[in-house]
N, C-alpha and C positions, 0 to 999 in steps of 0.2 A: 897258729893251732891255739887250742884251748884246752885248759888244761882242769879238766870237771872230775879227777880225782878224789877232792875232800869235799866237791859240792854236796853231796849227801848230808855232809856235818852241821852243815853251817842253817839250816835250813829250820827256823823258829816256827814249832809246830801248832803255837795259839794263828796265827797268820797264815799255814796251809788251810787250818780249818777255817778260817774266815775266810778265806778265797774260796773253798768246796762250796762254801754255801750260796757265796756270792756266784757260781756258775752253777750254780740251781743243780747241784748233785742232792738226792735226799737224805733225808735229816736221821733217818738211821743208820746210812751209809757214813757221816758227818760221825755222829755219836760212836760208832761201831769202831771205824779210825782212831778215836779219841781214847777209843777203852785199849785196843791197840799198842798206844803211844804211851799209855800212861804206869808208871809203878817198872819199868824194863830197866833192866840193871847189865854191867858190862863186869871181865875178869878176864887178868891174862891167864893162862894156864902151861906149864909148860916143865920136864922131866918133873911129872904128878904131882908137883906145889904149884897151889891156886895163888895168886893176890888178892887183896881186898875185893868183895864187890861194891863199884860205885854207883850211885846213879844215874843214869841215861837221861839229864833234863833240854838237850835237842836235838836234833837230829834227825833220819830217817832212817828205820831199822835198815842198816845193807845185808844185800843177801836175801828180803823178802822177797817176796812178787808184786807186791803195794810199793816197795821205795821207788823206783824209774817213775814207773807213773804219777805221784804226788812230787813228784820233783817237777818234771815238765808242767803237769799245775802251778805250783811256787812259782816258777819261771814266766807261764803264759800270758802272763798281763806287762 
């Protein structure tokens, strides 16, 4: 068995974007993805209280439609 539960958390964005360019993904899509992954934050909300927002500097956005295919592209080589 292989546990991929934290796999999305370890994908370096720059490496992913470089791989997509090498795979021949059009530059406008790579640029869109870079923009999508830039300046994202996360916080924990419980009982109507929220933690401070922290920058997400690594990983793919979990729950996004682009997440699984981005991970596959990352591990594809």
